[in-house]
TIGUBA-710654 format. One record per residue: y, x, z of N, C-alpha, C in turn; residue number from 1. Coordinates in steps of 0.001 Angstrom, whole numbers, plus 500000, padded with zeros to 6 digits. Example, Ala and Ser with C-alpha at 12.3 -4.5 7.8 and 13.67 -1.06 7.14 Angstrom:
! TIGUBA-710654
<<494310,513190,507800>,<495500,512300,507800>,<496700,513200,507800>,1>
<<497750,512850,507080>,<498940,513670,507140>,<500030,512900,507870>,2>
! end
This chain:
! TIGUBA-710654
<<048328,684859,826163>,<047158,683825,826284>,<048305,682595,826560>,1>
<<047841,681619,825439>,<049552,680719,825638>,<049104,679510,826967>,2>
<<048168,679322,827488>,<048164,678666,828697>,<048562,679059,829822>,3>
<<049741,680257,829624>,<050044,680890,831138>,<051696,680372,830720>,4>
<<051847,680053,829744>,<053522,679303,829491>,<053814,678313,829528>,5>
<<054830,677613,830627>,<055166,676247,830524>,<055797,675856,828995>,6>
<<055872,674622,828985>,<055991,674229,827616>,<057621,674625,826843>,7>
<<058654,674605,828376>,<060018,675178,827573>,<059921,676979,827419>,8>
<<058860,677695,827922>,<059122,679118,827624>,<058568,679108,826111>,9>
<<057728,678318,825447>,<057283,678585,824382>,<058575,679041,823327>,10>
<<059565,678166,823167>,<060353,679242,821734>,<060394,680426,822575>,11>
<<060612,681134,823607>,<060749,682347,823977>,<059680,682941,823545>,12>
<<058626,682245,823528>,<057030,683347,823365>,<056912,683548,821914>,13>
<<057533,682144,820978>,<057835,682425,819592>,<058829,683547,819305>,14>
<<059743,683661,820105>,<060423,685074,819376>,<059956,686184,819651>,15>
<<059392,686235,820583>,<058763,687438,820870>,<057559,688142,819692>,16>
<<056929,686777,819605>,<055832,687321,818811>,<056102,687168,817306>,17>
<<057214,686493,816899>,<057981,687247,815739>,<058831,688496,815605>,18>
<<059008,689183,816724>,<059667,689936,816665>,<058381,691025,816582>,19>
<<057278,690992,816959>,<056457,691891,817081>,<055558,691895,815691>,20>
<<055727,690547,814767>,<054828,690086,813969>,<055804,691004,812562>,21>
<<057284,691011,813133>,<058187,691767,811552>,<057843,693508,811731>,22>
<<057182,693911,812717>,<057338,695278,812365>,<055669,695623,812601>,23>
<<055111,694326,812450>,<053830,694865,811756>,<052560,694607,812914>,24>
<<052521,694112,813932>,<051584,694102,814799>,<050981,692323,814917>,25>
<<049747,692393,814722>,<049495,691190,814391>,<049203,690176,815922>,26>
<<049847,689224,815714>,<049372,688244,817226>,<049058,687245,817500>,27>
<<048211,686827,818509>,<047635,685528,818480>,<047821,684937,819354>,28>
<<048074,683508,819581>,<048502,682418,820656>,<046824,682020,820630>,29>
<<046678,683127,821894>,<044818,682415,822623>,<044843,681776,823654>,30>
<<044136,680873,824247>,<043434,680146,825342>,<042237,680317,825681>,31>
<<041891,680482,826880>,<040769,680519,827522>,<040405,679165,827701>,32>
<<041189,678229,828377>,<040985,677341,828783>,<040801,675917,827732>,33>
<<041571,676482,826749>,<041287,675174,825564>,<040353,675604,824108>,34>
<<040544,676882,824334>,<039416,677823,823423>,<040175,678356,822367>,35>
<<041644,678054,822146>,<042480,677846,820846>,<042324,679793,820692>,36>
<<042137,679847,818986>,<041788,680997,818310>,<041308,682205,818774>,37>
<<039851,681504,819686>,<038831,682138,820586>,<038146,682821,818861>,38>
<<038089,682521,817816>,<037205,682638,816492>,<038151,683977,816021>,39>
<<039061,683634,815760>,<039965,684786,815093>,<040124,685577,815824>,40>
<<040095,685642,817340>,<040143,687349,818251>,<038848,687725,818222>,41>
<<037629,687338,818083>,<036893,687729,817924>,<036561,688542,816283>,42>
<<036962,688127,815624>,<037057,688362,814229>,<037918,689512,814044>,43>
<<039142,689664,815207>,<039893,691137,815140>,<039077,692217,815629>,44>
<<038301,691896,816624>,<037540,692588,817950>,<036276,693514,817352>,45>
<<036039,692818,816229>,<034415,692930,815385>,<034698,694312,814851>,46>
<<033656,695291,815199>,<033437,696594,814521>,<034662,698037,815088>,47>
<<035203,697401,816395>,<036180,698121,816733>,<036186,698297,817929>,48>
<<036785,699476,818676>,<036656,699795,820146>,<037977,699059,820481>,49>
<<038162,698017,820945>,<039228,697502,821994>,<039512,697354,823463>,50>
<<040266,697272,823843>,<040634,697304,825228>,<041916,696343,825714>,51>
<<041104,695175,826819>,<042192,694104,827344>,<042798,695051,828661>,52>
<<044078,694741,828401>,<045059,695256,829391>,<046594,694384,829625>,53>
<<046830,694604,830978>,<047342,693665,831350>,<047905,693271,832692>,54>
<<048559,692536,833171>,<048830,692505,834303>,<047509,691530,835860>,55>
<<047573,691764,836518>,<046711,691457,837459>,<046682,689695,837254>,56>
<<045733,688871,837084>,<045293,687787,837469>,<045773,686712,836102>,57>
<<045855,687613,834785>,<046639,686681,833712>,<045490,686288,832535>,58>
<<043889,686677,832974>,<043029,685736,832444>,<042601,686793,831548>,59>
<<042476,688245,831496>,<041821,688869,830871>,<040302,688691,830312>,60>
<<039835,688739,832094>,<038417,688750,832265>,<038032,687331,831148>,61>
<<038748,686012,831786>,<038320,684614,831362>,<038332,684848,829923>,62>
<<039132,685274,829535>,<039407,685148,827921>,<038186,685785,827295>,63>
<<037983,687077,828107>,<036235,687758,827747>,<035137,686913,827500>,64>
<<035061,686245,828843>,<034161,685154,829132>,<034244,683942,827789>,65>
<<035026,683459,827780>,<035337,682530,826719>,<034532,682562,825163>,66>
<<035136,684042,824846>,<034885,684527,823779>,<033351,685176,823363>,67>
<<033179,685814,824800>,<031585,686430,825086>,<030816,685852,826391>,68>
<<030531,684153,826435>,<030094,684645,827450>,<028466,684960,828228>,69>
<<027917,685459,827388>,<026853,686135,828000>,<027396,687598,828756>,70>
<<029077,688225,828210>,<029046,689030,829148>,<029102,688793,830854>,71>
<<029540,687683,831040>,<029445,686810,832453>,<030416,687661,833579>,72>
<<031442,687960,832737>,<032534,689101,833481>,<032983,688027,834806>,73>
<<032969,688752,835851>,<033342,687888,837507>,<034798,687899,837426>,74>
<<035009,686835,837635>,<036935,686093,837287>,<036970,685553,838724>,75>
<<038502,685422,839621>,<038478,684860,840492>,<038837,683490,840528>,76>
<<039298,683043,841507>,<040152,681439,841222>,<041464,681786,841230>,77>
<<042269,680551,840832>,<043239,680618,840566>,<044065,680160,842448>,78>
<<045175,681139,842521>,<045534,681397,844108>,<046382,679586,844491>,79>
<<046224,679183,845736>,<046500,677708,845872>,<048290,677875,845998>,80>
<<048653,679133,846570>,<049838,679343,846722>,<050827,679389,845651>,81>
<<050497,680657,844948>,<051168,680904,843855>,<050611,679835,842420>,82>
<<049696,679801,842656>,<048867,678865,841452>,<048575,679702,840214>,83>
<<048815,681081,840239>,<047910,681879,839335>,<046846,682810,839659>,84>
<<046201,683337,838717>,<045039,683745,838496>,<045437,685399,839718>,85>
<<044101,685316,840286>,<043847,686545,840917>,<043335,688084,840632>,86>
<<043520,688937,841472>,<043005,690247,840838>,<041585,690513,841106>,87>
<<040920,690689,840413>,<039105,690474,840448>,<038755,691644,840227>,88>
<<038842,692072,838526>,<038558,693194,838253>,<038909,694063,838772>,89>
<<038061,695144,839352>,<038175,696312,840021>,<037833,698125,839589>,90>
<<037349,697883,838452>,<037086,698718,837569>,<037052,698576,835884>,91>
<<037297,699530,835402>,<037150,698991,833855>,<035444,698974,833832>,92>
<<034962,698046,832673>,<033952,698129,831988>,<033950,697645,830649>,93>
<<032985,698633,829917>,<032551,698641,828436>,<031493,697441,828064>,94>
<<031797,696749,827188>,<030724,696075,826868>,<030370,696045,825459>,95>
<<029361,695809,824805>,<029310,696483,823595>,<029296,694727,822647>,96>
<<029504,695145,821681>,<030052,693514,821007>,<028669,693258,820026>,97>
<<028607,692003,819707>,<027466,691163,818819>,<027942,691876,817636>,98>
<<027179,692206,816872>,<027539,692537,815571>,<028126,694222,815538>,99>
<<028409,695293,816258>,<029140,696136,816412>,<030485,696239,817177>,100>
<<030730,697037,817494>,<032235,697616,818536>,<032124,697753,819887>,101>
<<033148,697639,820577>,<033294,697413,821854>,<034336,696901,822371>,102>
<<034057,696092,823627>,<035993,695777,824238>,<035266,695962,825636>,103>
<<036638,696975,826442>,<036590,697231,827360>,<037745,696248,828394>,104>
<<037115,695629,829488>,<037836,694732,830574>,<038525,695848,831573>,105>
<<039840,695986,831563>,<040305,697021,832748>,<041002,696099,834179>,106>
<<041243,696699,835013>,<041809,696246,836191>,<043177,695977,835595>,107>
<<043779,695029,836543>,<045203,694846,836194>,<046105,696029,836562>,108>
<<047161,695547,835771>,<048115,696857,836028>,<049370,696308,836478>,109>
<<050378,697459,837093>,<051846,697063,837495>,<052799,697481,836400>,110>
<<052341,698500,835805>,<053302,699343,834940>,<052732,700233,834055>,111>
<<052967,700873,833033>,<052752,702024,832190>,<053333,703241,832011>,112>
<<053086,703807,832065>,<053972,705499,831781>,<053413,706092,830287>,113>
<<054195,707186,830353>,<053863,707691,828480>,<053884,709055,829291>,114>
<<052240,709436,828480>,<051961,710833,828482>,<051997,711468,827160>,115>
<<052168,712924,827612>,<052221,713927,826019>,<053403,713412,825124>,116>
<<054251,712534,825422>,<055242,712233,824139>,<056200,713036,824445>,117>
<<056679,713570,823467>,<058314,714855,823728>,<058873,713713,822999>,118>
<<060460,713693,823954>,<061620,712530,823875>,<061918,712757,822292>,119>
<<062052,713969,821669>,<062518,714202,820178>,<061129,713052,819141>,120>
<<060437,713160,819737>,<059290,712100,818764>,<059435,710813,819239>,121>
<<059544,710208,820434>,<059471,709080,820836>,<059805,707741,819759>,122>
<<061322,708085,818879>,<061063,706666,818026>,<060238,707011,816986>,123>
<<059447,707739,816836>,<058168,707799,815730>,<057348,706742,816253>,124>
<<057388,706029,817911>,<056367,705133,818358>,<057223,704058,817873>,125>
<<058081,703612,817721>,<058516,702477,817333>,<058584,702392,815795>,126>
<<057756,701425,815129>,<057634,701320,813758>,<059220,700982,812846>,127>
<<059901,699866,813262>,<061173,699782,813294>,<062014,700570,813018>,128>
<<061827,701621,814297>,<062736,702878,813944>,<062296,703677,813358>,129>
<<061149,704093,813276>,<060851,705058,812558>,<061016,704901,810916>,130>
<<061494,703714,810432>,<061851,703501,809074>,<063443,704296,808787>,131>
<<064377,703888,809970>,<065363,704266,809607>,<065937,706015,810045>,132>
<<065012,706327,810634>,<065415,708123,811012>,<066060,708792,809653>,133>
<<065401,708567,808628>,<066088,709633,807554>,<067252,709039,806813>,134>
<<067640,707950,807555>,<069065,707595,807232>,<070031,708098,808235>,135>
<<069704,708522,809802>,<070813,708830,810201>,<071538,710067,809972>,136>
<<072663,709996,810671>,<073741,711092,810037>,<073085,712896,810091>,137>
<<072502,712976,811507>,<072128,714210,811918>,<070296,714107,812028>,138>
<<070071,715063,812028>,<068891,715040,811724>,<067903,715097,813026>,139>
<<068718,715666,814019>,<068201,715391,815179>,<069003,714533,816403>,140>
<<069366,713306,815455>,<069929,711893,816280>,<069288,711604,817176>,141>
<<069585,711208,818627>,<068688,710739,819698>,<069069,709147,819732>,142>
<<069622,708715,819085>,<069500,707422,818179>,<070373,706621,819863>,143>
<<071396,707353,820533>,<071633,706936,821790>,<073390,706983,821614>,144>
<<074036,708200,821810>,<075476,708225,821632>,<076110,708436,820045>,145>
<<075234,709068,819012>,<075527,709909,817813>,<076319,708942,817149>,146>
<<077154,709331,816317>,<078018,708791,815148>,<077080,708747,814048>,147>
<<077146,707611,813201>,<075886,707778,812014>,<074862,707340,812422>,148>
<<074526,706488,813011>,<073064,706612,813495>,<072749,705145,812885>,149>
<<071721,705328,812242>,<071514,704379,811350>,<070044,703630,812037>,150>
<<069729,703897,813374>,<069069,703093,814540>,<069940,702259,814782>,151>
<<070851,702476,815807>,<072060,702079,816605>,<072800,700722,815536>,152>
<<072923,701057,814147>,<073262,700415,813062>,<072468,699194,812888>,153>
<<071117,699532,812721>,<070039,698434,812424>,<070103,697560,813705>,154>
<<070204,697728,814944>,<069968,696780,816446>,<071367,695891,815862>,155>
<<072601,696754,815854>,<073753,696021,815334>,<073402,694655,814572>,156>
<<073064,695060,813192>,<072990,694426,812170>,<071605,693145,812614>,157>
<<070831,693635,813501>,<069889,692684,813777>,<068434,692856,813284>,158>
<<068228,694039,812554>,<067225,694300,811913>,<066130,694827,812629>,159>
<<066787,695162,814092>,<065965,696145,815197>,<066110,694932,816102>,160>
<<065232,694874,816988>,<065585,693673,818179>,<066043,694596,819334>,161>
<<066910,693887,819616>,<067915,694520,820810>,<066902,695140,822023>,162>
<<065725,693952,822619>,<065060,694252,823524>,<064183,695425,823327>,163>
<<063998,695899,822002>,<063158,696963,821535>,<063945,698162,821991>,164>
<<065111,698320,821472>,<066350,699220,821606>,<066495,699404,822897>,165>
<<066266,698418,823859>,<066731,698423,825197>,<065467,699241,825589>,166>
<<064523,699387,825250>,<063122,699898,825808>,<063441,701253,825491>,167>
<<063348,701418,824201>,<063633,702906,823657>,<064344,703678,824718>,168>
<<066136,703265,824729>,<066788,703801,825633>,<066705,703941,827070>,169>
<<065774,703086,827638>,<065305,703086,828634>,<064418,704387,829083>,170>
<<063288,704564,828067>,<062424,705667,828065>,<063202,706595,828251>,171>
<<064412,707215,827100>,<064844,708233,826695>,<065547,708386,828139>,172>
<<065955,707423,828638>,<066776,708325,830075>,<066377,708552,831309>,173>
<<065270,708059,831028>,<064160,708010,832617>,<063845,709654,832240>,174>
<<064417,710404,833442>,<063816,711522,833664>,<063000,711973,834362>,175>
<<062605,710842,834890>,<061485,710764,836291>,<060026,710732,835746>,176>
<<060315,710151,833891>,<058740,709765,833489>,<057710,710687,833661>,177>
<<056345,709839,833474>,<055267,711104,832994>,<055181,712144,831676>,178>
<<055788,711505,831136>,<055934,712265,829753>,<056801,713639,829916>,179>
<<056657,714423,828859>,<057393,715618,828669>,<059173,715259,828139>,180>
! end
């Protein structure tokens, strides 16, 4: 939601959006306060089951109320001390969408975990890396230290965002993660 960003942070947001759009994820700049792109968002949600997920107090429920006032989802006030939203949603709730589909409003989260993903398969979940896998010198390349790695080369050439690769490498090096 763009109303969460200070004006000086918008160029960084633009970079992140461009990065995700390049690898095939549609991104919308939305705002519950000034109603930016709500028609486009409701069109994306139609006839699907979708989930609103994110940190506590970022406006997931406010955005749902802006799109679908009939849901009347409970929202909290802005904290006077932090000037941020406060945790309000305490359980996941699914709402039927007008015209078909469902939306799930979830409580705020502190982090994500990965379940039932083998480390050998992790690169398959990064679309921009998946494209390069067949170009690696070794069929069992982990894309960390191996010579002739097309993924690392693509990062060096700017074809794969360094931040995405860093996320991949962090997951691969985390031996205490909830995945196998």
